[in-house]
N, CA, C and O atoms as CSV, one atom per row, in Angstrom:
chain,resi,resn,atom,element,x,y,z
A,1,MET,N,N,-27.324,16.434,-0.319
A,1,MET,CA,C,-26.181,16.081,-1.135
A,1,MET,C,C,-26.212,14.575,-1.383
A,1,MET,O,O,-26.249,13.785,-0.440
A,2,ALA,N,N,-26.196,14.193,-2.623
A,2,ALA,CA,C,-26.304,12.779,-2.988
A,2,ALA,C,C,-24.948,12.084,-2.925
A,2,ALA,O,O,-23.899,12.716,-3.050
A,3,THR,N,N,-24.993,10.790,-2.733
A,3,THR,CA,C,-23.789,9.968,-2.780
A,3,THR,C,C,-23.394,9.797,-4.244
A,3,THR,O,O,-24.251,9.565,-5.097
A,4,ASP,N,N,-22.092,9.910,-4.539
A,4,ASP,CA,C,-21.587,9.839,-5.905
A,4,ASP,C,C,-20.590,8.690,-6.004
A,4,ASP,O,O,-19.509,8.748,-5.417
A,5,VAL,N,N,-20.951,7.652,-6.743
A,5,VAL,CA,C,-20.083,6.484,-6.910
A,5,VAL,C,C,-19.754,6.331,-8.394
A,5,VAL,O,O,-20.650,6.210,-9.230
A,6,HIS,N,N,-18.471,6.339,-8.707
A,6,HIS,CA,C,-18.035,6.170,-10.095
A,6,HIS,C,C,-18.464,4.783,-10.584
A,6,HIS,O,O,-18.430,3.827,-9.810
A,7,PRO,N,N,-18.868,4.655,-11.853
A,7,PRO,CA,C,-19.326,3.358,-12.372
A,7,PRO,C,C,-18.297,2.228,-12.276
A,7,PRO,O,O,-18.679,1.060,-12.214
A,8,SER,N,N,-17.012,2.551,-12.263
A,8,SER,CA,C,-15.994,1.500,-12.184
A,8,SER,C,C,-15.639,1.116,-10.746
A,8,SER,O,O,-14.895,0.158,-10.531
A,9,ALA,N,N,-16.153,1.839,-9.775
A,9,ALA,CA,C,-15.875,1.519,-8.365
A,9,ALA,C,C,-16.627,0.250,-7.972
A,9,ALA,O,O,-17.689,-0.049,-8.517
A,10,ILE,N,N,-16.064,-0.490,-7.021
A,10,ILE,CA,C,-16.712,-1.703,-6.517
A,10,ILE,C,C,-17.123,-1.456,-5.075
A,10,ILE,O,O,-16.287,-1.183,-4.213
A,11,ILE,N,N,-18.425,-1.556,-4.825
A,11,ILE,CA,C,-18.979,-1.404,-3.483
A,11,ILE,C,C,-19.615,-2.744,-3.129
A,11,ILE,O,O,-20.627,-3.123,-3.719
A,12,GLU,N,N,-19.035,-3.457,-2.178
A,12,GLU,CA,C,-19.558,-4.769,-1.794
A,12,GLU,C,C,-20.902,-4.630,-1.072
A,12,GLU,O,O,-21.150,-3.655,-0.363
A,13,GLN,N,N,-21.759,-5.635,-1.273
A,13,GLN,CA,C,-23.043,-5.672,-0.589
A,13,GLN,C,C,-22.793,-5.679,0.915
A,13,GLN,O,O,-21.964,-6.447,1.403
A,14,GLY,N,N,-23.503,-4.832,1.648
A,14,GLY,CA,C,-23.335,-4.721,3.089
A,14,GLY,C,C,-22.610,-3.450,3.497
A,14,GLY,O,O,-22.733,-3.007,4.639
A,15,ALA,N,N,-21.851,-2.853,2.574
A,15,ALA,CA,C,-21.168,-1.592,2.871
A,15,ALA,C,C,-22.212,-0.498,3.079
A,15,ALA,O,O,-23.260,-0.497,2.434
A,16,GLU,N,N,-21.914,0.436,3.991
A,16,GLU,CA,C,-22.831,1.537,4.286
A,16,GLU,C,C,-22.152,2.859,3.968
A,16,GLU,O,O,-21.122,3.200,4.549
A,17,LEU,N,N,-22.748,3.603,3.029
A,17,LEU,CA,C,-22.234,4.912,2.638
A,17,LEU,C,C,-23.265,5.963,3.012
A,17,LEU,O,O,-24.404,5.912,2.550
A,18,ASP,N,N,-22.869,6.921,3.851
A,18,ASP,CA,C,-23.773,8.001,4.231
A,18,ASP,C,C,-23.954,8.983,3.082
A,18,ASP,O,O,-23.308,8.882,2.039
A,19,GLU,N,N,-24.835,9.917,3.301
A,19,GLU,CA,C,-25.145,10.973,2.352
A,19,GLU,C,C,-23.883,11.774,2.012
A,19,GLU,O,O,-23.081,12.096,2.889
A,20,GLY,N,N,-23.727,12.081,0.745
A,20,GLY,CA,C,-22.635,12.939,0.314
A,20,GLY,C,C,-21.285,12.273,0.172
A,20,GLY,O,O,-20.288,12.956,-0.062
A,21,VAL,N,N,-21.221,10.956,0.307
A,21,VAL,CA,C,-19.957,10.238,0.117
A,21,VAL,C,C,-19.641,10.198,-1.377
A,21,VAL,O,O,-20.533,10.011,-2.204
A,22,SER,N,N,-18.368,10.373,-1.710
A,22,SER,CA,C,-17.916,10.299,-3.091
A,22,SER,C,C,-16.890,9.175,-3.208
A,22,SER,O,O,-15.931,9.116,-2.439
A,23,VAL,N,N,-17.102,8.283,-4.179
A,23,VAL,CA,C,-16.192,7.156,-4.401
A,23,VAL,C,C,-15.682,7.245,-5.837
A,23,VAL,O,O,-16.463,7.227,-6.789
A,24,GLY,N,N,-14.365,7.340,-5.976
A,24,GLY,CA,C,-13.747,7.552,-7.278
A,24,GLY,C,C,-13.582,6.286,-8.103
A,24,GLY,O,O,-13.932,5.184,-7.680
A,25,ALA,N,N,-13.039,6.485,-9.284
A,25,ALA,CA,C,-12.838,5.404,-10.250
A,25,ALA,C,C,-11.949,4.303,-9.685
A,25,ALA,O,O,-10.916,4.575,-9.073
A,26,TYR,N,N,-12.359,3.078,-9.895
A,26,TYR,CA,C,-11.617,1.866,-9.521
A,26,TYR,C,C,-11.357,1.732,-8.022
A,26,TYR,O,O,-10.499,0.950,-7.612
A,27,ALA,N,N,-12.077,2.477,-7.211
A,27,ALA,CA,C,-11.962,2.320,-5.755
A,27,ALA,C,C,-12.712,1.064,-5.338
A,27,ALA,O,O,-13.598,0.588,-6.048
A,28,TYR,N,N,-12.341,0.532,-4.167
A,28,TYR,CA,C,-12.986,-0.670,-3.636
A,28,TYR,C,C,-13.410,-0.398,-2.197
A,28,TYR,O,O,-12.618,0.074,-1.381
A,29,ILE,N,N,-14.694,-0.707,-1.893
A,29,ILE,CA,C,-15.241,-0.573,-0.544
A,29,ILE,C,C,-15.747,-1.948,-0.127
A,29,ILE,O,O,-16.630,-2.507,-0.777
A,30,GLY,N,N,-15.192,-2.497,0.954
A,30,GLY,CA,C,-15.550,-3.832,1.427
A,30,GLY,C,C,-16.906,-3.892,2.109
A,30,GLY,O,O,-17.503,-2.862,2.422
A,31,ALA,N,N,-17.383,-5.100,2.334
A,31,ALA,CA,C,-18.730,-5.357,2.847
A,31,ALA,C,C,-18.950,-4.891,4.280
A,31,ALA,O,O,-20.089,-4.611,4.652
A,32,GLN,N,N,-17.905,-4.796,5.097
A,32,GLN,CA,C,-18.067,-4.438,6.505
A,32,GLN,C,C,-17.632,-3.002,6.791
A,32,GLN,O,O,-17.273,-2.665,7.919
A,33,VAL,N,N,-17.666,-2.170,5.769
A,33,VAL,CA,C,-17.208,-0.786,5.881
A,33,VAL,C,C,-18.402,0.146,6.058
A,33,VAL,O,O,-19.434,-0.011,5.406
A,34,LYS,N,N,-18.237,1.127,6.960
A,34,LYS,CA,C,-19.221,2.199,7.150
A,34,LYS,C,C,-18.489,3.516,6.939
A,34,LYS,O,O,-17.496,3.797,7.611
A,35,ILE,N,N,-18.983,4.324,6.003
A,35,ILE,CA,C,-18.323,5.584,5.667
A,35,ILE,C,C,-19.271,6.740,5.948
A,35,ILE,O,O,-20.410,6.757,5.481
A,36,GLY,N,N,-18.777,7.715,6.726
A,36,GLY,CA,C,-19.576,8.852,7.172
A,36,GLY,C,C,-19.784,9.922,6.112
A,36,GLY,O,O,-19.093,9.972,5.095
A,37,LYS,N,N,-20.745,10.760,6.384
A,37,LYS,CA,C,-21.200,11.839,5.515
A,37,LYS,C,C,-20.035,12.691,4.999
A,37,LYS,O,O,-19.149,13.088,5.755
A,38,GLY,N,N,-20.065,12.957,3.695
A,38,GLY,CA,C,-19.116,13.873,3.087
A,38,GLY,C,C,-17.708,13.347,2.888
A,38,GLY,O,O,-16.821,14.107,2.500
A,39,THR,N,N,-17.480,12.075,3.142
A,39,THR,CA,C,-16.145,11.494,2.965
A,39,THR,C,C,-15.870,11.258,1.482
A,39,THR,O,O,-16.768,10.901,0.719
A,40,VAL,N,N,-14.621,11.462,1.090
A,40,VAL,CA,C,-14.201,11.258,-0.294
A,40,VAL,C,C,-13.198,10.108,-0.339
A,40,VAL,O,O,-12.151,10.161,0.305
A,41,VAL,N,N,-13.528,9.072,-1.103
A,41,VAL,CA,C,-12.615,7.961,-1.358
A,41,VAL,C,C,-12.175,8.134,-2.809
A,41,VAL,O,O,-12.960,7.933,-3.736
A,42,MET,N,N,-10.923,8.504,-2.991
A,42,MET,CA,C,-10.430,8.853,-4.320
A,42,MET,C,C,-10.126,7.607,-5.162
A,42,MET,O,O,-10.166,6.476,-4.677
A,43,HIS,N,N,-9.823,7.854,-6.428
A,43,HIS,CA,C,-9.597,6.768,-7.388
A,43,HIS,C,C,-8.552,5.775,-6.892
A,43,HIS,O,O,-7.565,6.155,-6.261
A,44,HIS,N,N,-8.782,4.510,-7.184
A,44,HIS,CA,C,-7.879,3.395,-6.887
A,44,HIS,C,C,-7.617,3.162,-5.400
A,44,HIS,O,O,-6.703,2.410,-5.061
A,45,ALA,N,N,-8.380,3.773,-4.511
A,45,ALA,CA,C,-8.202,3.554,-3.068
A,45,ALA,C,C,-9.011,2.335,-2.639
A,45,ALA,O,O,-10.003,1.984,-3.277
A,46,THR,N,N,-8.580,1.690,-1.548
A,46,THR,CA,C,-9.276,0.538,-0.985
A,46,THR,C,C,-9.587,0.802,0.475
A,46,THR,O,O,-8.708,1.181,1.249
A,47,VAL,N,N,-10.856,0.597,0.854
A,47,VAL,CA,C,-11.263,0.633,2.258
A,47,VAL,C,C,-11.901,-0.721,2.522
A,47,VAL,O,O,-12.904,-1.064,1.896
A,48,ASP,N,N,-11.332,-1.497,3.440
A,48,ASP,CA,C,-11.752,-2.880,3.627
A,48,ASP,C,C,-11.761,-3.228,5.110
A,48,ASP,O,O,-11.489,-2.380,5.960
A,49,GLY,N,N,-12.072,-4.470,5.406
A,49,GLY,CA,C,-12.098,-4.947,6.785
A,49,GLY,C,C,-13.272,-4.371,7.559
A,49,GLY,O,O,-14.209,-3.828,6.973
A,50,VAL,N,N,-13.215,-4.493,8.873
A,50,VAL,CA,C,-14.241,-3.927,9.749
A,50,VAL,C,C,-13.799,-2.497,10.031
A,50,VAL,O,O,-13.085,-2.230,10.998
A,51,THR,N,N,-14.235,-1.586,9.171
A,51,THR,CA,C,-13.770,-0.202,9.221
A,51,THR,C,C,-14.946,0.748,9.314
A,51,THR,O,O,-15.916,0.628,8.567
A,52,THR,N,N,-14.852,1.699,10.243
A,52,THR,CA,C,-15.843,2.760,10.390
A,52,THR,C,C,-15.121,4.091,10.259
A,52,THR,O,O,-14.140,4.350,10.957
A,53,MET,N,N,-15.614,4.930,9.361
A,53,MET,CA,C,-15.031,6.257,9.162
A,53,MET,C,C,-16.073,7.311,9.495
A,53,MET,O,O,-17.237,7.177,9.117
A,54,GLY,N,N,-15.663,8.359,10.198
A,54,GLY,CA,C,-16.554,9.469,10.520
A,54,GLY,C,C,-16.785,10.366,9.309
A,54,GLY,O,O,-16.529,9.981,8.168
A,55,GLU,N,N,-17.274,11.567,9.586
A,55,GLU,CA,C,-17.619,12.521,8.533
A,55,GLU,C,C,-16.394,13.234,7.967
A,55,GLU,O,O,-15.385,13.426,8.646
A,56,SER,N,N,-16.520,13.615,6.709
A,56,SER,CA,C,-15.583,14.523,6.035
A,56,SER,C,C,-14.126,14.072,6.075
A,56,SER,O,O,-13.236,14.863,6.385
A,57,ASN,N,N,-13.888,12.818,5.767
A,57,ASN,CA,C,-12.530,12.294,5.651
A,57,ASN,C,C,-12.139,12.225,4.182
A,57,ASN,O,O,-12.992,12.323,3.300
A,58,GLU,N,N,-10.849,12.058,3.926
A,58,GLU,CA,C,-10.343,11.846,2.575
A,58,GLU,C,C,-9.450,10.613,2.566
A,58,GLU,O,O,-8.560,10.476,3.405
A,59,VAL,N,N,-9.690,9.722,1.619
A,59,VAL,CA,C,-8.821,8.568,1.400
A,59,VAL,C,C,-8.194,8.787,0.026
A,59,VAL,O,O,-8.888,8.794,-0.990
A,60,HIS,N,N,-6.893,8.963,0.009
A,60,HIS,CA,C,-6.199,9.378,-1.208
A,60,HIS,C,C,-5.909,8.207,-2.158
A,60,HIS,O,O,-5.980,7.045,-1.759
A,61,PRO,N,N,-5.584,8.527,-3.415
A,61,PRO,CA,C,-5.362,7.489,-4.420
A,61,PRO,C,C,-4.357,6.428,-3.976
A,61,PRO,O,O,-3.309,6.744,-3.412
A,62,TYR,N,N,-4.687,5.191,-4.234
A,62,TYR,CA,C,-3.858,4.007,-3.979
A,62,TYR,C,C,-3.683,3.677,-2.501
A,62,TYR,O,O,-2.896,2.795,-2.159
A,63,ALA,N,N,-4.402,4.367,-1.623
A,63,ALA,CA,C,-4.336,4.039,-0.193
A,63,ALA,C,C,-5.034,2.705,0.054
A,63,ALA,O,O,-5.978,2.343,-0.648
A,64,TYR,N,N,-4.550,1.978,1.071
A,64,TYR,CA,C,-5.136,0.698,1.480
A,64,TYR,C,C,-5.441,0.821,2.968
A,64,TYR,O,O,-4.534,0.780,3.799
A,65,VAL,N,N,-6.724,0.972,3.301
A,65,VAL,CA,C,-7.142,1.280,4.667
A,65,VAL,C,C,-8.001,0.152,5.225
A,65,VAL,O,O,-8.985,-0.252,4.607
A,66,GLY,N,N,-7.625,-0.352,6.393
A,66,GLY,CA,C,-8.477,-1.271,7.136
A,66,GLY,C,C,-8.385,-2.736,6.801
A,66,GLY,O,O,-9.009,-3.554,7.477
A,67,GLY,N,N,-7.644,-3.094,5.803
A,67,GLY,CA,C,-7.545,-4.495,5.423
A,67,GLY,C,C,-6.503,-5.237,6.236
A,67,GLY,O,O,-5.984,-4.729,7.230
A,68,LYS,N,N,-6.210,-6.441,5.794
A,68,LYS,CA,C,-5.209,-7.258,6.486
A,68,LYS,C,C,-3.848,-6.568,6.451
A,68,LYS,O,O,-3.473,-5.942,5.460
A,69,THR,N,N,-3.134,-6.698,7.536
A,69,THR,CA,C,-1.814,-6.091,7.638
A,69,THR,C,C,-0.789,-6.827,6.779
A,69,THR,O,O,-0.937,-8.012,6.483
A,70,HIS,N,N,0.222,-6.119,6.401
A,70,HIS,CA,C,1.342,-6.725,5.681
A,70,HIS,C,C,2.478,-7.060,6.638
A,70,HIS,O,O,3.547,-7.499,6.214
A,71,ASP,N,N,2.243,-6.852,7.921
A,71,ASP,CA,C,3.232,-7.145,8.962
A,71,ASP,C,C,3.323,-8.656,9.156
A,71,ASP,O,O,2.350,-9.284,9.575
A,72,LEU,N,N,4.453,-9.232,8.863
A,72,LEU,CA,C,4.616,-10.687,8.925
A,72,LEU,C,C,4.561,-11.233,10.346
A,72,LEU,O,O,4.409,-12.442,10.528
A,73,LYS,N,N,4.679,-10.379,11.357
A,73,LYS,CA,C,4.602,-10.828,12.753
A,73,LYS,C,C,3.156,-11.017,13.220
A,73,LYS,O,O,2.921,-11.665,14.240
A,74,TYR,N,N,2.196,-10.467,12.496
A,74,TYR,CA,C,0.787,-10.558,12.884
A,74,TYR,C,C,0.325,-12.007,12.797
A,74,TYR,O,O,0.543,-12.669,11.782
A,75,ARG,N,N,-0.311,-12.504,13.853
A,75,ARG,CA,C,-0.719,-13.911,13.912
A,75,ARG,C,C,-2.229,-14.119,13.935
A,75,ARG,O,O,-2.695,-15.153,14.415
A,76,GLY,N,N,-2.982,-13.188,13.443
A,76,GLY,CA,C,-4.423,-13.377,13.331
A,76,GLY,C,C,-5.195,-12.686,14.432
A,76,GLY,O,O,-4.647,-11.906,15.211
A,77,GLY,N,N,-6.481,-12.989,14.480
A,77,GLY,CA,C,-7.362,-12.338,15.434
A,77,GLY,C,C,-8.219,-11.301,14.725
A,77,GLY,O,O,-7.985,-10.952,13.568
A,78,VAL,N,N,-9.204,-10.826,15.443
A,78,VAL,CA,C,-10.122,-9.839,14.880
A,78,VAL,C,C,-9.476,-8.460,14.969
A,78,VAL,O,O,-8.974,-8.068,16.022
A,79,HIS,N,N,-9.492,-7.747,13.883
A,79,HIS,CA,C,-8.994,-6.379,13.904
A,79,HIS,C,C,-10.098,-5.451,13.424
A,79,HIS,O,O,-10.915,-5.818,12.579
A,80,ARG,N,N,-10.110,-4.261,13.967
A,80,ARG,CA,C,-11.083,-3.240,13.585
A,80,ARG,C,C,-10.345,-1.925,13.421
A,80,ARG,O,O,-9.292,-1.705,14.020
A,81,LEU,N,N,-10.914,-1.058,12.600
A,81,LEU,CA,C,-10.354,0.272,12.431
A,81,LEU,C,C,-11.477,1.278,12.569
A,81,LEU,O,O,-12.508,1.167,11.905
A,82,GLN,N,N,-11.276,2.258,13.433
A,82,GLN,CA,C,-12.246,3.335,13.585
A,82,GLN,C,C,-11.509,4.652,13.388
A,82,GLN,O,O,-10.540,4.951,14.086
A,83,ILE,N,N,-11.988,5.433,12.421
A,83,ILE,CA,C,-11.387,6.719,12.092
A,83,ILE,C,C,-12.424,7.786,12.406
A,83,ILE,O,O,-13.583,7.661,12.011
A,84,GLY,N,N,-12.021,8.817,13.101
A,84,GLY,CA,C,-12.931,9.907,13.461
A,84,GLY,C,C,-13.288,10.770,12.262
A,84,GLY,O,O,-13.268,10.302,11.124
A,85,ALA,N,N,-13.614,12.024,12.519
A,85,ALA,CA,C,-14.044,12.953,11.479
A,85,ALA,C,C,-12.922,13.915,11.098
A,85,ALA,O,O,-12.003,14.164,11.877
A,86,HIS,N,N,-13.019,14.445,9.892
A,86,HIS,CA,C,-12.147,15.509,9.382
A,86,HIS,C,C,-10.679,15.105,9.304
A,86,HIS,O,O,-9.800,15.872,9.695
A,87,ASN,N,N,-10.416,13.918,8.806
A,87,ASN,CA,C,-9.037,13.457,8.618
A,87,ASN,C,C,-8.717,13.372,7.139
A,87,ASN,O,O,-7.603,13.003,6.768
């Protein structure tokens, strides 16, 4: 199963997409992202930061996963996100 990336999607250099990953229109995948086999990133979704996703996940339209928090109490530091499979 081949990886399918819509022509309008932005995949930063360094991002790792396994076999069978689908990336929809206007989606954004950051440079430090690893996405597992069969995962679907739908249109207009963002996966950023130091993020690792397992197999067969779905990221729905307009979702913002793994990037900087919008929590005003956060004072910096390294953050990572690890998501298992089938979510």
